[in-house]
Short mmCIF file of the C-alpha atoms (twelve columns), coordinates in Angstrom:
data_MODEL
# 
_entry.id   MODEL 
# 
loop_
_atom_site.group_PDB 
_atom_site.id 
_atom_site.type_symbol 
_atom_site.label_atom_id 
_atom_site.label_alt_id 
_atom_site.label_comp_id 
_atom_site.label_asym_id 
_atom_site.label_seq_id 
_atom_site.Cartn_x 
_atom_site.Cartn_y 
_atom_site.Cartn_z 
_atom_site.pdbx_PDB_model_num 
ATOM 1   C CA . UNK A 1   108.556 93.997  107.365 1 
ATOM 2   C CA . UNK A 2   111.415 97.699  108.243 1 
ATOM 3   C CA . UNK A 3   109.227 100.485 107.173 1 
ATOM 4   C CA . UNK A 4   112.970 102.126 105.455 1 
ATOM 5   C CA . UNK A 5   112.822 98.760  102.870 1 
ATOM 6   C CA . UNK A 6   108.679 97.476  102.030 1 
ATOM 7   C CA . UNK A 7   103.348 85.894  83.878  1 
ATOM 8   C CA . UNK A 8   99.736  82.142  78.055  1 
ATOM 9   C CA . UNK A 9   99.544  78.803  76.886  1 
ATOM 10  C CA . UNK A 10  100.855 77.754  73.797  1 
ATOM 11  C CA . UNK A 11  99.019  76.983  70.580  1 
ATOM 12  C CA . UNK A 12  97.229  73.693  70.239  1 
ATOM 13  C CA . UNK A 13  97.458  71.457  66.800  1 
ATOM 14  C CA . UNK A 14  93.811  70.680  66.154  1 
ATOM 15  C CA . UNK A 15  89.964  71.597  67.273  1 
ATOM 16  C CA . UNK A 16  90.016  69.031  69.405  1 
ATOM 17  C CA . UNK A 17  93.028  70.020  71.319  1 
ATOM 18  C CA . UNK A 18  92.636  73.617  71.618  1 
ATOM 19  C CA . UNK A 19  89.321  73.164  73.135  1 
ATOM 20  C CA . UNK A 20  90.167  72.214  76.606  1 
ATOM 21  C CA . UNK A 21  92.647  74.621  76.580  1 
ATOM 22  C CA . UNK A 22  90.801  78.093  76.023  1 
ATOM 23  C CA . UNK A 23  88.685  76.541  79.322  1 
ATOM 24  C CA . UNK A 24  91.384  75.859  81.108  1 
ATOM 25  C CA . UNK A 25  92.038  78.202  83.996  1 
ATOM 26  C CA . UNK A 26  94.565  77.073  86.733  1 
ATOM 27  C CA . UNK A 27  96.955  78.445  88.915  1 
ATOM 28  C CA . UNK A 28  99.722  77.785  86.128  1 
ATOM 29  C CA . UNK A 29  97.909  79.353  83.665  1 
ATOM 30  C CA . UNK A 30  97.029  82.184  85.910  1 
ATOM 31  C CA . UNK A 31  95.548  85.401  84.776  1 
ATOM 32  C CA . UNK A 32  94.098  83.973  81.488  1 
ATOM 33  C CA . UNK A 33  91.313  86.963  81.839  1 
ATOM 34  C CA . UNK A 34  90.927  90.619  83.415  1 
ATOM 35  C CA . UNK A 35  91.816  91.091  86.686  1 
ATOM 36  C CA . UNK A 36  89.610  93.350  88.738  1 
ATOM 37  C CA . UNK A 37  91.046  95.205  92.063  1 
ATOM 38  C CA . UNK A 38  88.826  96.474  94.197  1 
ATOM 39  C CA . UNK A 39  88.543  99.809  95.966  1 
ATOM 40  C CA . UNK A 40  86.964  101.574 98.441  1 
ATOM 41  C CA . UNK A 41  87.418  104.480 97.889  1 
ATOM 42  C CA . UNK A 42  85.704  106.718 94.684  1 
ATOM 43  C CA . UNK A 43  87.691  108.029 91.812  1 
ATOM 44  C CA . UNK A 44  90.745  110.356 91.924  1 
ATOM 45  C CA . UNK A 45  91.952  109.489 95.316  1 
ATOM 46  C CA . UNK A 46  95.141  108.387 96.577  1 
ATOM 47  C CA . UNK A 47  93.845  104.741 96.977  1 
ATOM 48  C CA . UNK A 48  92.899  105.156 93.404  1 
ATOM 49  C CA . UNK A 49  95.854  106.538 92.319  1 
ATOM 50  C CA . UNK A 50  98.039  104.318 93.573  1 
ATOM 51  C CA . UNK A 51  96.023  100.596 92.124  1 
ATOM 52  C CA . UNK A 52  95.518  102.401 88.664  1 
ATOM 53  C CA . UNK A 53  99.098  103.094 88.863  1 
ATOM 54  C CA . UNK A 54  100.506 99.433  89.637  1 
ATOM 55  C CA . UNK A 55  97.415  97.996  87.257  1 
ATOM 56  C CA . UNK A 56  99.182  99.999  84.520  1 
ATOM 57  C CA . UNK A 57  101.933 97.866  85.051  1 
ATOM 58  C CA . UNK A 58  100.603 94.247  86.239  1 
ATOM 59  C CA . UNK A 59  98.680  94.593  83.202  1 
ATOM 60  C CA . UNK A 60  102.571 94.580  81.378  1 
ATOM 61  C CA . UNK A 61  104.296 92.533  82.650  1 
ATOM 62  C CA . UNK A 62  100.470 89.336  82.516  1 
ATOM 63  C CA . UNK A 63  99.778  90.522  79.413  1 
ATOM 64  C CA . UNK A 64  96.100  90.839  80.904  1 
ATOM 65  C CA . UNK A 65  94.324  93.442  81.566  1 
ATOM 66  C CA . UNK A 66  93.638  94.615  85.576  1 
ATOM 67  C CA . UNK A 67  91.513  97.234  86.082  1 
ATOM 68  C CA . UNK A 68  89.786  99.331  89.489  1 
ATOM 69  C CA . UNK A 69  86.311  98.508  90.858  1 
ATOM 70  C CA . UNK A 70  85.742  101.398 92.631  1 
ATOM 71  C CA . UNK A 71  83.359  100.175 95.628  1 
ATOM 72  C CA . UNK A 72  83.371  103.605 98.264  1 
ATOM 73  C CA . UNK A 73  81.330  104.035 101.584 1 
ATOM 74  C CA . UNK A 74  81.175  102.818 104.642 1 
ATOM 75  C CA . UNK A 75  84.478  103.854 105.791 1 
ATOM 76  C CA . UNK A 76  85.707  101.671 102.986 1 
ATOM 77  C CA . UNK A 77  84.381  98.772  104.739 1 
ATOM 78  C CA . UNK A 78  82.112  98.082  101.646 1 
ATOM 79  C CA . UNK A 79  84.798  97.302  99.428  1 
ATOM 80  C CA . UNK A 80  86.037  95.575  101.806 1 
ATOM 81  C CA . UNK A 81  83.660  92.899  102.222 1 
ATOM 82  C CA . UNK A 82  83.031  92.742  98.494  1 
ATOM 83  C CA . UNK A 83  86.254  91.374  98.001  1 
ATOM 84  C CA . UNK A 84  86.536  89.077  100.921 1 
ATOM 85  C CA . UNK A 85  83.436  87.341  99.716  1 
ATOM 86  C CA . UNK A 86  84.590  87.517  96.051  1 
ATOM 87  C CA . UNK A 87  85.668  83.548  94.646  1 
ATOM 88  C CA . UNK A 88  89.473  82.854  96.001  1 
ATOM 89  C CA . UNK A 89  90.341  82.713  92.343  1 
ATOM 90  C CA . UNK A 90  92.464  85.595  91.944  1 
ATOM 91  C CA . UNK A 91  90.529  88.130  89.613  1 
ATOM 92  C CA . UNK A 92  89.125  89.266  92.263  1 
ATOM 93  C CA . UNK A 93  92.222  91.494  94.678  1 
ATOM 94  C CA . UNK A 94  91.460  94.601  97.010  1 
ATOM 95  C CA . UNK A 95  94.033  97.234  97.540  1 
ATOM 96  C CA . UNK A 96  93.746  97.539  101.290 1 
ATOM 97  C CA . UNK A 97  95.211  100.640 103.161 1 
ATOM 98  C CA . UNK A 98  95.356  101.057 106.977 1 
ATOM 99  C CA . UNK A 99  91.496  102.035 107.005 1 
ATOM 100 C CA . UNK A 100 90.683  99.231  107.357 1 
ATOM 101 C CA . UNK A 101 93.467  98.141  109.944 1 
ATOM 102 C CA . UNK A 102 91.834  100.822 111.963 1 
ATOM 103 C CA . UNK A 103 88.071  99.379  111.259 1 
ATOM 104 C CA . UNK A 104 89.073  96.143  113.073 1 
ATOM 105 C CA . UNK A 105 88.722  98.186  116.559 1 
ATOM 106 C CA . UNK A 106 86.548  101.313 115.232 1 
ATOM 107 C CA . UNK A 107 83.146  99.066  114.121 1 
ATOM 108 C CA . UNK A 108 81.644  96.542  115.775 1 
ATOM 109 C CA . UNK A 109 80.668  94.776  113.113 1 
ATOM 110 C CA . UNK A 110 82.902  95.592  109.557 1 
ATOM 111 C CA . UNK A 111 81.815  92.618  108.182 1 
ATOM 112 C CA . UNK A 112 84.978  91.378  107.456 1 
ATOM 113 C CA . UNK A 113 88.448  90.577  109.430 1 
ATOM 114 C CA . UNK A 114 91.569  92.178  108.056 1 
ATOM 115 C CA . UNK A 115 93.456  88.944  108.203 1 
ATOM 116 C CA . UNK A 116 90.759  85.964  108.364 1 
ATOM 117 C CA . UNK A 117 89.158  87.427  105.270 1 
ATOM 118 C CA . UNK A 118 92.682  87.862  103.335 1 
ATOM 119 C CA . UNK A 119 95.564  86.421  101.408 1 
ATOM 120 C CA . UNK A 120 98.528  89.601  102.040 1 
ATOM 121 C CA . UNK A 121 100.125 90.093  98.712  1 
ATOM 122 C CA . UNK A 122 102.619 93.044  99.533  1 
ATOM 123 C CA . UNK A 123 102.703 96.341  100.790 1 
ATOM 124 C CA . UNK A 124 102.452 98.849  97.961  1 
ATOM 125 C CA . UNK A 125 103.323 102.066 99.653  1 
ATOM 126 C CA . UNK A 126 102.987 104.832 101.959 1 
ATOM 127 C CA . UNK A 127 102.966 107.931 102.454 1 
ATOM 128 C CA . UNK A 128 103.785 110.018 105.958 1 
ATOM 129 C CA . UNK A 129 101.798 112.773 107.877 1 
ATOM 130 C CA . UNK A 130 103.782 115.744 108.962 1 
ATOM 131 C CA . UNK A 131 102.937 117.195 112.308 1 
ATOM 132 C CA . UNK A 132 101.460 120.698 111.160 1 
ATOM 133 C CA . UNK A 133 101.680 124.255 113.606 1 
ATOM 134 C CA . UNK A 134 99.710  127.594 112.161 1 
ATOM 135 C CA . UNK A 135 102.060 130.260 112.054 1 
ATOM 136 C CA . UNK A 136 100.528 132.117 115.386 1 
ATOM 137 C CA . UNK A 137 102.010 128.772 117.612 1 
ATOM 138 C CA . UNK A 138 104.977 129.889 119.235 1 
ATOM 139 C CA . UNK A 139 106.538 126.906 118.651 1 
ATOM 140 C CA . UNK A 140 109.935 126.296 115.764 1 
ATOM 141 C CA . UNK A 141 110.058 122.347 117.041 1 
ATOM 142 C CA . UNK A 142 108.624 119.720 118.635 1 
ATOM 143 C CA . UNK A 143 110.068 120.134 121.915 1 
ATOM 144 C CA . UNK A 144 109.013 123.763 121.986 1 
ATOM 145 C CA . UNK A 145 105.361 122.457 121.083 1 
ATOM 146 C CA . UNK A 146 105.085 120.228 123.879 1 
ATOM 147 C CA . UNK A 147 106.549 122.355 126.609 1 
ATOM 148 C CA . UNK A 148 104.150 124.878 125.370 1 
ATOM 149 C CA . UNK A 149 100.916 122.516 125.698 1 
ATOM 150 C CA . UNK A 150 102.189 121.106 129.001 1 
ATOM 151 C CA . UNK A 151 102.544 124.963 130.259 1 
ATOM 152 C CA . UNK A 152 98.822  126.009 128.554 1 
ATOM 153 C CA . UNK A 153 97.227  122.475 129.663 1 
ATOM 154 C CA . UNK A 154 94.059  122.452 126.910 1 
ATOM 155 C CA . UNK A 155 94.575  125.902 125.649 1 
ATOM 156 C CA . UNK A 156 95.749  124.299 122.469 1 
ATOM 157 C CA . UNK A 157 93.573  122.300 119.750 1 
ATOM 158 C CA . UNK A 158 94.118  120.037 116.737 1 
ATOM 159 C CA . UNK A 159 91.892  119.316 113.974 1 
ATOM 160 C CA . UNK A 160 91.699  116.007 112.536 1 
ATOM 161 C CA . UNK A 161 89.934  114.492 109.246 1 
ATOM 162 C CA . UNK A 162 86.571  112.919 111.812 1 
ATOM 163 C CA . UNK A 163 86.558  110.930 115.101 1 
ATOM 164 C CA . UNK A 164 88.736  108.315 114.205 1 
ATOM 165 C CA . UNK A 165 90.376  108.803 111.654 1 
ATOM 166 C CA . UNK A 166 94.678  108.294 111.289 1 
ATOM 167 C CA . UNK A 167 94.745  111.645 111.922 1 
ATOM 168 C CA . UNK A 168 92.477  111.900 115.323 1 
ATOM 169 C CA . UNK A 169 94.729  108.387 116.510 1 
ATOM 170 C CA . UNK A 170 97.753  110.283 115.321 1 
ATOM 171 C CA . UNK A 171 96.818  113.553 118.010 1 
ATOM 172 C CA . UNK A 172 94.978  111.231 121.240 1 
ATOM 173 C CA . UNK A 173 98.860  108.506 120.450 1 
ATOM 174 C CA . UNK A 174 100.643 112.400 120.930 1 
ATOM 175 C CA . UNK A 175 98.791  112.965 124.049 1 
ATOM 176 C CA . UNK A 176 99.708  110.147 125.614 1 
ATOM 177 C CA . UNK A 177 103.176 109.466 124.361 1 
ATOM 178 C CA . UNK A 178 104.008 113.636 125.311 1 
ATOM 179 C CA . UNK A 179 101.781 113.028 128.199 1 
ATOM 180 C CA . UNK A 180 100.017 116.547 127.781 1 
ATOM 181 C CA . UNK A 181 96.597  118.161 126.916 1 
ATOM 182 C CA . UNK A 182 95.094  119.641 123.406 1 
ATOM 183 C CA . UNK A 183 91.882  119.203 122.681 1 
ATOM 184 C CA . UNK A 184 90.344  117.076 119.286 1 
ATOM 185 C CA . UNK A 185 88.661  119.169 116.839 1 
ATOM 186 C CA . UNK A 186 86.687  116.758 114.459 1 
ATOM 187 C CA . UNK A 187 85.527  118.042 110.955 1 
ATOM 188 C CA . UNK A 188 83.172  116.169 108.369 1 
ATOM 189 C CA . UNK A 189 86.589  115.100 105.833 1 
ATOM 190 C CA . UNK A 190 90.197  116.155 105.386 1 
ATOM 191 C CA . UNK A 191 90.160  119.437 103.759 1 
ATOM 192 C CA . UNK A 192 87.627  120.994 106.229 1 
ATOM 193 C CA . UNK A 193 90.105  120.466 108.601 1 
ATOM 194 C CA . UNK A 194 92.694  121.188 106.485 1 
ATOM 195 C CA . UNK A 195 90.578  125.005 105.708 1 
ATOM 196 C CA . UNK A 196 90.781  126.120 109.025 1 
ATOM 197 C CA . UNK A 197 94.647  124.867 109.683 1 
ATOM 198 C CA . UNK A 198 95.545  127.122 107.610 1 
ATOM 199 C CA . UNK A 199 93.763  129.869 108.163 1 
ATOM 200 C CA . UNK A 200 94.627  129.299 112.195 1 
ATOM 201 C CA . UNK A 201 91.235  128.333 113.547 1 
ATOM 202 C CA . UNK A 202 93.043  125.607 115.124 1 
ATOM 203 C CA . UNK A 203 96.131  125.326 115.817 1 
ATOM 204 C CA . UNK A 204 97.995  121.668 115.068 1 
ATOM 205 C CA . UNK A 205 97.366  118.497 113.107 1 
ATOM 206 C CA . UNK A 206 98.762  115.655 112.158 1 
ATOM 207 C CA . UNK A 207 97.918  115.861 107.767 1 
ATOM 208 C CA . UNK A 208 99.404  114.340 104.626 1 
ATOM 209 C CA . UNK A 209 102.693 116.380 103.852 1 
ATOM 210 C CA . UNK A 210 101.019 116.145 99.995  1 
ATOM 211 C CA . UNK A 211 97.789  118.204 100.837 1 
ATOM 212 C CA . UNK A 212 100.495 120.426 103.654 1 
ATOM 213 C CA . UNK A 213 103.466 121.512 101.396 1 
ATOM 214 C CA . UNK A 214 101.410 124.296 99.172  1 
ATOM 215 C CA . UNK A 215 100.407 125.914 102.268 1 
ATOM 216 C CA . UNK A 216 103.906 125.078 103.954 1 
ATOM 217 C CA . UNK A 217 105.832 126.544 100.766 1 
ATOM 218 C CA . UNK A 218 103.773 129.793 101.070 1 
ATOM 219 C CA . UNK A 219 104.407 130.001 104.938 1 
ATOM 220 C CA . UNK A 220 100.858 129.455 106.049 1 
ATOM 221 C CA . UNK A 221 101.579 126.214 107.777 1 
ATOM 222 C CA . UNK A 222 104.633 125.555 109.511 1 
ATOM 223 C CA . UNK A 223 106.040 121.903 109.628 1 
ATOM 224 C CA . UNK A 224 107.565 120.506 112.599 1 
ATOM 225 C CA . UNK A 225 108.121 116.709 111.775 1 
ATOM 226 C CA . UNK A 226 107.671 114.109 109.183 1 
ATOM 227 C CA . UNK A 227 106.274 111.459 111.262 1 
ATOM 228 C CA . UNK A 228 107.946 108.821 109.477 1 
ATOM 229 C CA . UNK A 229 110.914 106.303 110.244 1 
ATOM 230 C CA . UNK A 230 113.247 108.880 107.513 1 
ATOM 231 C CA . UNK A 231 112.920 112.304 105.750 1 
ATOM 232 C CA . UNK A 232 110.371 112.690 102.773 1 
ATOM 233 C CA . UNK A 233 112.123 114.129 99.446  1 
ATOM 234 C CA . UNK A 234 110.050 116.850 98.686  1 
ATOM 235 C CA . UNK A 235 111.113 118.008 102.600 1 
ATOM 236 C CA . UNK A 236 114.878 117.052 102.540 1 
ATOM 237 C CA . UNK A 237 115.071 119.991 105.756 1 
ATOM 238 C CA . UNK A 238 112.484 118.984 107.697 1 
ATOM 239 C CA . UNK A 239 112.872 115.830 110.622 1 
ATOM 240 C CA . UNK A 240 111.124 112.793 111.364 1 
ATOM 241 C CA . UNK A 241 109.627 113.239 114.964 1 
ATOM 242 C CA . UNK A 242 112.407 110.207 116.140 1 
ATOM 243 C CA . UNK A 243 115.385 113.045 115.325 1 
ATOM 244 C CA . UNK A 244 113.219 115.562 116.422 1 
ATOM 245 C CA . UNK A 245 112.486 113.279 120.277 1 
ATOM 246 C CA . UNK A 246 109.268 111.236 119.700 1 
ATOM 247 C CA . UNK A 247 111.044 108.149 118.773 1 
ATOM 248 C CA . UNK A 248 108.814 105.446 117.311 1 
ATOM 249 C CA . UNK A 249 106.272 108.175 116.416 1 
ATOM 250 C CA . UNK A 250 105.257 107.014 112.728 1 
ATOM 251 C CA . UNK A 251 101.799 108.146 110.970 1 
ATOM 252 C CA . UNK A 252 101.818 106.395 107.029 1 
ATOM 253 C CA . UNK A 253 98.681  106.343 105.081 1 
ATOM 254 C CA . UNK A 254 99.441  102.640 103.312 1 
ATOM 255 C CA . UNK A 255 98.387  100.586 100.281 1 
ATOM 256 C CA . UNK A 256 99.013  97.181  99.838  1 
ATOM 257 C CA . UNK A 257 97.226  94.165  97.951  1 
ATOM 258 C CA . UNK A 258 95.542  91.678  99.198  1 
ATOM 259 C CA . UNK A 259 93.466  88.522  97.648  1 
ATOM 260 C CA . UNK A 260 90.487  86.305  99.370  1 
ATOM 261 C CA . UNK A 261 91.503  84.293  101.393 1 
ATOM 262 C CA . UNK A 262 92.518  80.725  100.493 1 
ATOM 263 C CA . UNK A 263 93.031  81.821  96.466  1 
ATOM 264 C CA . UNK A 264 96.139  79.880  94.994  1 
ATOM 265 C CA . UNK A 265 99.183  80.257  96.508  1 
ATOM 266 C CA . UNK A 266 101.370 79.891  93.184  1 
ATOM 267 C CA . UNK A 267 98.568  83.042  92.440  1 
ATOM 268 C CA . UNK A 268 100.166 85.043  95.454  1 
ATOM 269 C CA . UNK A 269 103.251 84.444  94.691  1 
ATOM 270 C CA . UNK A 270 102.932 85.512  90.867  1 
ATOM 271 C CA . UNK A 271 101.334 88.480  92.432  1 
ATOM 272 C CA . UNK A 272 104.003 88.581  94.545  1 
ATOM 273 C CA . UNK A 273 106.910 88.661  92.216  1 
ATOM 274 C CA . UNK A 274 105.101 91.054  90.155  1 
ATOM 275 C CA . UNK A 275 104.782 93.972  93.108  1 
ATOM 276 C CA . UNK A 276 108.424 93.440  93.913  1 
ATOM 277 C CA . UNK A 277 109.552 94.187  90.336  1 
ATOM 278 C CA . UNK A 278 106.974 97.623  89.745  1 
ATOM 279 C CA . UNK A 279 108.374 98.782  93.114  1 
ATOM 280 C CA . UNK A 280 111.790 98.738  92.057  1 
ATOM 281 C CA . UNK A 281 110.531 100.279 88.239  1 
ATOM 282 C CA . UNK A 282 111.908 104.474 88.203  1 
ATOM 283 C CA . UNK A 283 108.915 105.615 87.294  1 
ATOM 284 C CA . UNK A 284 106.730 103.683 89.272  1 
ATOM 285 C CA . UNK A 285 108.853 105.302 92.388  1 
ATOM 286 C CA . UNK A 286 108.611 109.235 90.615  1 
ATOM 287 C CA . UNK A 287 105.109 109.271 90.560  1 
ATOM 288 C CA . UNK A 288 104.888 107.846 94.014  1 
ATOM 289 C CA . UNK A 289 107.822 110.190 94.962  1 
ATOM 290 C CA . UNK A 290 105.878 113.522 93.576  1 
ATOM 291 C CA . UNK A 291 102.523 112.240 95.700  1 
ATOM 292 C CA . UNK A 292 105.206 112.020 99.129  1 
ATOM 293 C CA . UNK A 293 104.689 108.928 99.540  1 
ATOM 294 C CA . UNK A 294 107.383 105.496 98.889  1 
ATOM 295 C CA . UNK A 295 107.655 102.903 96.904  1 
ATOM 296 C CA . UNK A 296 107.991 100.207 98.562  1 
ATOM 297 C CA . UNK A 297 107.326 95.455  98.092  1 
ATOM 298 C CA . UNK A 298 107.438 92.765  100.694 1 
ATOM 299 C CA . UNK A 299 106.648 89.135  101.091 1 
ATOM 300 C CA . UNK A 300 103.461 87.755  102.113 1 
ATOM 301 C CA . UNK A 301 104.892 87.175  105.264 1 
ATOM 302 C CA . UNK A 302 106.144 91.023  106.098 1 
ATOM 303 C CA . UNK A 303 102.762 92.391  104.937 1 
ATOM 304 C CA . UNK A 304 100.936 89.901  107.591 1 
ATOM 305 C CA . UNK A 305 102.347 90.810  110.400 1 
ATOM 306 C CA . UNK A 306 103.271 94.678  108.966 1 
ATOM 307 C CA . UNK A 307 99.080  94.514  109.142 1 
ATOM 308 C CA . UNK A 308 98.682  92.475  112.831 1 
ATOM 309 C CA . UNK A 309 101.321 95.666  114.389 1 
ATOM 310 C CA . UNK A 310 98.811  98.299  113.044 1 
ATOM 311 C CA . UNK A 311 95.547  96.061  114.207 1 
ATOM 312 C CA . UNK A 312 97.467  96.278  117.356 1 
ATOM 313 C CA . UNK A 313 98.831  99.609  118.061 1 
ATOM 314 C CA . UNK A 314 95.224  101.302 116.234 1 
ATOM 315 C CA . UNK A 315 93.398  98.950  118.557 1 
ATOM 316 C CA . UNK A 316 94.853  99.859  121.469 1 
ATOM 317 C CA . UNK A 317 94.674  104.081 120.742 1 
ATOM 318 C CA . UNK A 318 91.176  103.529 120.105 1 
ATOM 319 C CA . UNK A 319 90.453  101.634 123.915 1 
ATOM 320 C CA . UNK A 320 93.053  103.923 125.456 1 
ATOM 321 C CA . UNK A 321 91.031  106.883 124.796 1 
ATOM 322 C CA . UNK A 322 87.143  104.768 124.872 1 
ATOM 323 C CA . UNK A 323 86.015  105.996 121.371 1 
ATOM 324 C CA . UNK A 324 82.705  104.425 121.121 1 
ATOM 325 C CA . UNK A 325 82.732  101.310 118.240 1 
ATOM 326 C CA . UNK A 326 80.424  102.318 115.895 1 
# 
C-alpha cells in the first residue's frame, strides 16, 4: 500500500417464524449484536482515541454498538493475545498498532503471531514522527545535523521512550543509514524523554508531531523534518526527511483494524467497506488532522503487505542493533 494514500433483518410473520430469526447469527446478518474492539493500551491515549472515533462511526453505519475494551500491559501483547484467541465471529476485533509489528522481533514469545493469528481489515490512520533538536544544537537542517555528528562522533545523544520503542529504533536507523555515532539515552516513557529533550539534557530525538508542536512553536525545540511521505498540514513549512536528504525514511505510528484469523471473509469485507467509508468522512479526517495524523483506508491485502514490510523493517533494525529479546 502506498503510504500517501491509506450494513437488520425483516420482521417475520407469526411467532413460530420469529423465534428462529432471533437466534440467527450468520455472516449475512452481521452484526446483530454489540461488537467489542480490544485496545491494548489504556484510556486516553492516541490508540484509544482512534478506536473511539472509528467505533462511533461503525455504530452509525451498522446500527449496532461498537465499544472499546481496554486491555493494557505487556507492551501491547496482553490485549493482542486476548483478541487473537477470541472466537472468529466478528464480535471481537482488535485495534492493532506499529508496536505489535515491532514486538514480533522484540519478544521471544509474544504469544501471538501478527499475521497468522489475525485477519487484517484495513489500516485506519498514521501519525508521523518528527526529528527535533534542542536549540543549543548548532544545526538547522538535517544535513547540518549529520555533518555535526560526523565531525564529533559520540558527542551527540538522542532520547527515546525506552529500549525497543519506535523512537529508539528510529535513532538506530538514522545511525546506520548515515554512518554516524550518536548515543542512545533511554527513558521510561515518552513524557520523561520529551521533558529532558526540552530541557536540553538530550540533544535530539524522534517524537510524535502532536507532542512536539507546542514546544516547537514556543522555540524550545527545533524541528528538522517530518518522517513521512508528505508534509503535515499542521506544519506545512517543515520538509519531509526525504526532502531533507533522507530518502525512504518514514517513522509513523499507525493504527489498523483486525479480526481473529479464520473470521468469515464476508464479515471482513463488510468491515473493510465501512472503514473505507469512514476514512472519507470530513469530520473524521479533521479529528485525525487535529491530532497530527492522517485518516486512511486500504484493502485487507494491502494492509497485510504493509504489515509484512513493517515487521521486516523493524526486525532488521532490532537484529542489527543487537537488542536482546524480552
